[in-house]
C-alpha positions in Angstrom: 144.4 60.2 36.8 147.3 59.7 34.6 150.9 61.1 35.7 153.0 62.3 32.4 156.1 64.3 31.8 158.9 65.3 34.2 157.8 64.9 38.2 159.3 67.7 40.3 162.2 66.8 42.4 161.4 67.2 46.4 160.7 70.6 47.3 161.5 72.5 44.0 162.9 75.9 44.2 161.1 78.9 42.4 163.2 82.1 42.4 161.3 85.5 41.4 163.0 88.6 40.2 161.7 91.6 39.1 162.3 92.8 35.2 162.2 96.9 34.7 163.3 97.4 31.0 163.1 95.9 27.6 161.5 93.8 25.6 161.5 91.1 28.9 159.1 93.3 30.5 156.2 91.7 28.0 155.1 87.8 28.4 154.4 87.7 25.1 158.1 88.2 23.5 159.2 85.5 26.0 156.6 83.3 24.5 158.1 84.8 21.0 161.8 83.5 22.1 161.2 79.9 23.6 162.8 77.5 21.4 160.7 75.5 19.0 158.8 72.7 20.4 158.6 73.9 24.3 155.2 73.7 25.9 153.8 77.0 25.7 151.0 78.8 27.7 149.7 82.1 27.6 147.0 84.5 29.5 146.3 88.4 29.0 143.4 90.5 29.7 144.9 93.8 28.1 142.4 96.5 29.6 143.3 94.7 33.2 147.0 94.6 32.5 147.5 91.7 33.2 149.6 89.3 31.0 150.9 85.9 31.7 153.1 83.2 30.3 154.4 80.0 31.2 157.1 78.0 29.7 158.4 74.4 29.2 157.0 72.1 32.1 158.2 71.1 35.6 155.5 68.4 36.0 152.7 67.9 33.3 149.6 65.9 34.7 146.5 65.0 32.3 143.3 63.9 34.3 139.9 62.4 33.3 136.8 61.0 33.8 134.0 62.2 36.1 136.2 62.9 39.1 138.5 65.1 37.1 138.2 68.2 39.0 138.7 66.7 42.6 142.1 65.0 41.2 142.9 68.2 39.6 142.6 69.9 42.6 144.6 67.5 44.7 147.1 67.3 42.4 147.4 71.3 42.3 148.1 71.4 45.9 150.7 68.9 45.6 152.5 70.4 42.9 152.4 74.1 44.1 152.3 73.0 48.3 155.9 71.5 47.3 157.4 74.8 46.0 160.2 76.4 47.8 159.7 80.3 47.5 162.8 82.4 47.0 161.5 85.9 45.9 161.3 89.5 47.1 158.4 91.2 48.9 155.7 91.9 46.7 156.6 89.6 44.4 153.5 87.3 42.9 153.2 83.6 43.5 153.9 81.1 40.7 151.0 80.0 38.9 149.9 76.2 37.8 148.3 76.0 34.4 145.2 74.4 33.7 142.7 73.4 31.2 140.0 70.7 30.7 138.0 69.5 27.9 134.2 70.0 27.3 133.6 66.2 28.0 135.1 64.2 30.8 137.2 61.8 28.9 138.4 64.5 26.5 138.5 64.7 23.0 139.4 62.1 19.9 142.2 62.6 17.5 144.3 65.9 17.4 142.6 66.7 20.9 143.9 63.7 22.5 147.5 65.0 24.0 145.4 67.4 26.0 142.8 64.7 27.2 140.2 65.3 29.9 142.1 67.8 31.9 146.1 69.0 31.9 147.9 70.7 34.6 151.4 72.0 33.9 153.8 73.9 36.1 155.8 75.8 34.0 159.7 75.8 34.6 159.7 79.5 33.8 156.8 81.9 34.3 156.5 85.8 33.1 153.8 87.6 34.8 153.0 91.1 34.2 150.7 92.9 36.3 150.0 96.8 37.7 152.9 97.5 35.8 155.6 95.6 37.1 156.8 92.1 35.5 158.2 89.4 37.2 160.2 86.2 36.2 160.1 83.2 37.9 162.3 80.4 37.2 161.5 76.4 38.8 164.4 74.7 36.6 163.8 72.6 33.6 165.0 73.7 30.1 166.1 77.6 29.8 164.5 80.5 27.6 166.7 83.2 26.1 165.9 86.7 27.8 163.9 88.3 24.9 165.6 91.1 22.9 163.0 92.0 20.1 159.8 93.5 21.3 156.4 91.0 20.7 155.1 91.5 17.0 153.2 94.6 16.6 150.2 94.0 14.3 147.6 95.8 12.3 143.8 95.5 12.6 142.4 92.5 10.7 140.4 92.5 7.9 136.6 91.1 8.5 136.5 87.7 7.6 133.2 85.8 6.3 132.7 82.4 7.8 130.4 81.3 5.5 132.7 81.6 2.5 134.8 78.9 4.1 131.9 76.5 4.9 130.0 74.3 2.0 126.0 75.1 1.8 125.6 71.7 3.0 127.3 72.2 6.3 125.4 75.3 6.6 122.1 73.2 5.9 122.9 70.8 8.3 123.9 73.6 11.2 119.8 74.6 10.6 118.6 71.4 10.7 120.2 71.1 13.6 118.5 74.0 15.3 115.5 73.0 13.8 115.8 69.4 15.6 116.7 71.3 19.1 113.8 73.3 18.3 111.4 70.3 18.4 112.5 69.1 21.3 112.1 72.1 23.2 108.3 71.8 21.4 108.1 68.3 23.0 109.2 69.6 26.7 112.6 67.6 26.4 114.6 70.3 27.1 114.5 74.2 27.7 117.7 75.1 25.6 120.2 73.7 23.5 123.5 74.9 22.1 123.8 73.4 19.1 127.5 74.3 18.1 129.6 73.8 14.3 132.9 74.2 13.3 134.8 75.2 9.7 137.9 74.2 8.7 140.7 76.4 6.9 144.0 75.2 5.4 146.3 77.8 7.3 148.5 77.7 10.4 149.2 81.0 11.6 152.0 82.3 13.3 151.6 82.0 17.1 153.0 84.9 18.9 151.7 87.2 15.7 148.2 85.7 16.1 148.1 86.1 20.2 149.4 89.7 19.3 146.7 90.5 17.0 143.8 89.0 19.1 145.2 90.9 22.2 145.1 94.2 20.2 141.6 93.3 18.7 140.1 92.1 21.9 141.5 94.0 25.0 138.7 93.3 27.0 138.8 89.4 26.6 141.1 86.8 27.6 143.7 86.1 25.1 145.1 82.6 25.9 146.7 79.7 24.0 147.8 76.0 25.4 150.8 75.0 23.2 152.2 71.5 23.8 155.0 71.3 21.3 152.5 69.4 18.9 149.1 71.1 18.8 147.9 74.6 19.5 144.4 75.6 21.0 144.2 79.3 21.6 141.6 82.0 21.4 140.1 85.1 22.7 137.3 84.6 24.9 135.1 87.3 27.0 133.5 84.4 29.1 134.6 84.1 32.9 133.5 81.0 34.8 135.2 81.5 37.9 137.9 84.3 39.1 138.9 84.0 42.8 141.0 86.8 44.5 141.5 86.9 48.3 138.6 84.4 49.2 136.1 86.4 46.7 134.2 84.7 44.1 133.4 86.7 40.8 131.5 84.7 38.1 128.8 86.0 35.2 126.4 84.6 33.2 126.8 85.2 29.6 123.9 84.3 27.1 122.2 86.2 24.2 124.0 87.9 21.4 123.5 90.5 18.9 125.8 91.6 16.5 127.9 95.2 16.8 127.9 97.8 13.7 129.8 100.9 12.9 126.6 103.6 13.0 126.3 104.2 16.4 122.6 104.6 16.4 122.3 101.0 14.6 124.5 99.7 17.0 122.1 100.9 20.1 119.2 100.0 18.3 120.7 96.0 18.5 121.8 96.2 21.8 118.2 97.6 23.1 116.6 94.9 20.6 118.7 92.6 23.0 118.2 94.1 25.8 114.3 94.0 25.3 114.2 90.7 23.6 112.0 88.0 25.4 113.5 85.1 23.4 117.1 86.4 24.5 116.0 87.7 28.0 114.4 83.7 28.4 118.0 82.4 27.2 119.9 84.5 29.7 117.9 83.5 32.7 118.1 80.2 32.1 121.9 80.5 32.8 121.4 82.9 35.5 119.6 80.4 37.3 121.9 77.4 36.7 125.0 79.3 37.8 123.2 80.5 40.9 121.8 76.6 42.0 125.8 75.6 41.1 127.0 77.8 43.7 124.1 77.0 46.0 125.2 73.6 45.7 128.8 74.5 47.2 126.9 76.4 50.3 127.6 79.7 48.9 125.7 82.8 48.8 125.7 84.5 45.3 124.9 88.5 45.1 123.7 89.6 41.5 121.9 92.4 39.8 118.3 92.7 39.0 119.0 92.3 35.7 121.4 92.1 32.8 123.8 94.6 31.3 125.1 95.0 27.7 128.5 93.7 27.3 130.1 95.4 23.9 132.8 93.6 22.3 134.5 94.3 19.3 131.6 92.4 16.5 129.3 91.2 19.0 127.4 92.1 21.9 125.9 90.0 24.9 123.7 89.9 27.9 125.8 90.1 31.1 125.1 89.5 34.6 127.9 89.7 37.1 127.5 87.3 40.0 130.3 87.1 43.1 130.0 85.7 46.4 132.7 85.2 49.5 134.6 82.4 49.2 135.1 80.1 52.6 138.5 78.0 52.7 136.9 74.8 52.2 135.9 75.6 48.9 138.5 75.9 46.2 138.7 77.5 42.6 138.5 74.0 40.9 135.4 73.0 43.2 133.8 76.0 41.8 134.8 75.3 38.2 133.6 71.7 38.5 130.2 72.6 40.2 129.7 75.1 37.1 131.0 73.3 34.3 129.1 72.8 32.1 126.8 76.2 31.9 123.6 76.0 30.1 125.3 79.0 28.0 127.5 75.9 26.5 125.6 72.6 27.3 121.8 73.9 27.2 119.5 72.9 29.8 118.3 70.6 31.5 121.9 69.8 31.6 122.0 66.0 31.3 119.5 65.5 28.4 120.8 68.3 26.5 124.2 66.7 26.8 122.5 63.5 25.7 121.0 64.8 23.0 123.7 66.7 21.7 125.9 63.3 21.7 122.9 62.1 19.2 122.5 64.5 17.0 125.4 67.0 17.1 128.2 64.9 15.8 130.8 67.4 16.6 133.9 66.5 18.8 134.4 69.8 20.9 137.7 68.7 22.1 138.8 71.8 25.0 136.2 74.0 23.0 134.0 75.7 25.6 135.8 73.7 28.3 137.6 75.8 31.2 141.0 77.2 30.7 143.2 78.9 33.6 145.3 79.1 36.4 145.8 79.0 40.0 148.1 79.4 42.6 148.8 78.1 46.4 146.7 81.1 47.6 143.7 79.8 46.1 143.7 82.7 43.8 142.9 82.3 39.8 140.6 82.5 37.1 138.8 80.4 34.4 137.5 81.4 31.8 135.1 79.6 29.1 137.0 78.8 25.9 135.1 80.4 23.5 136.0 82.5 20.2 138.9 79.7 19.7 140.9 77.2 17.1 142.6 74.4 17.5 146.2 74.6 15.0 147.7 71.8 14.1 149.6 70.6 11.0 146.7 70.3 8.7 145.6 73.9 9.7 143.1 75.4 11.9 139.5 74.2 13.1 137.4 77.1 14.2 134.7 76.0 16.6 130.9 78.4 17.8 128.1 77.6 19.0 124.4 79.6 19.6 121.8 79.7 22.6 118.4 77.7 20.9 115.3 78.4 23.0 111.6 78.5 22.0 111.5 81.4 19.8 114.8 80.8 18.0 115.3 81.1 14.5 117.3 78.7 12.5 119.0 81.5 10.0 119.1 83.9 12.9 121.1 81.0 15.0 123.3 80.5 11.7 124.1 83.9 11.1 125.0 84.0 15.0 127.8 81.2 15.0 129.1 82.9 11.5 129.8 86.0 13.6 131.4 84.1 16.4 133.5 82.5 13.9 134.5 85.6 12.0 135.9 87.1 15.3 138.7 84.5 15.1 139.0 83.5 11.4 140.0 87.1 10.3 142.8 87.0 12.8 143.7 83.6 11.7 143.7 84.5 8.0 145.6 87.8 8.8 148.4 85.7 10.7 148.8 83.3 8.2 150.3 82.2 4.9 149.3 83.4 1.6 146.0 82.2 0.9 144.9 79.1 -0.3 141.5 79.6 -1.3 138.3 78.8 1.3 137.4 75.3 2.0 133.7 75.7 -0.2 
């Protein structure tokens, strides 16, 4: 474990006030007004009227290795437990922002700054929920009160991810799927999740990108982690763990089909997903793993008899909500550590699937498909699996996607599924960047 950045003074004071009018009611407007180079975290679920931004840093802690979630839990308890709260009745508690790489040691090159895990106590936090906005200051750098509304965007055009990938790269992904199918046929694994990336020579305007993502994907969590040097951002549908008042909600999300503008065709695609033995098998692997992970913590998960459809912009998934009561001795980071990585992003059995991925995939996932979220001192919080996401730096934007492979999968179909997923993020990236420079063909 490594401690970096500013260390908070003894008993730092967190002062919270309510904002009732103007642009300052929107956390994204605060991010837009923040000085260049400041650490920025953003989290919004438009359908839940929940939005949060954390700016600057009172303390930043990086963790890594096999014990990173336990270390993070201890660090979080210390940072949040030392706060002295000055707030009116009904005000929300300050939050700690946190995120983790897919692998315990983190990623290489641009990913290195984020490490295997990163916890930040923001100096300024703005939370909007249930129609009210609260601003919490814990000291550190100041941010001007925004006088300008957050950007307003248009619906981005559909983007063809295939035009930004070489045929060689697409062939390599087909081969990766075929290799996974052979491992499944040989009995080594029951599911694989090969992933790929594409690079575009664009660096989008972050506030404009986030505004576009939240407008395009209102049922998803639009998020960003901006260290001042690199940005990791996306709009993810997959909840890993959410805790509120001692109740845990998680879900299994696996099995995908595209959407269609014609409702008859769209319904047929959804029905095909529900009735497909291949998709049902892929989904069941994830459900069983989530249940087993929760039971390993001595929890009693509850879930419906079968999955339903989760319909999003451009794609639909099989979705099974899973919930249980959470005793005080089990914290949200304990749950995150037990669940990550689920077979939805790692394959199954997890150990062997990850070994084979290391041999064949040759992709530095970094924080892609890792847990990103927040928590407070009451044990509340939420973490999502960082899908539909991109890494943005001075060299442009790298987008990531994967597809679940089980017996009966088809390499061409899985390639097309990744391109649907890549296109979901590619459209907003292109729409909020400068003039096109041409695809990476």
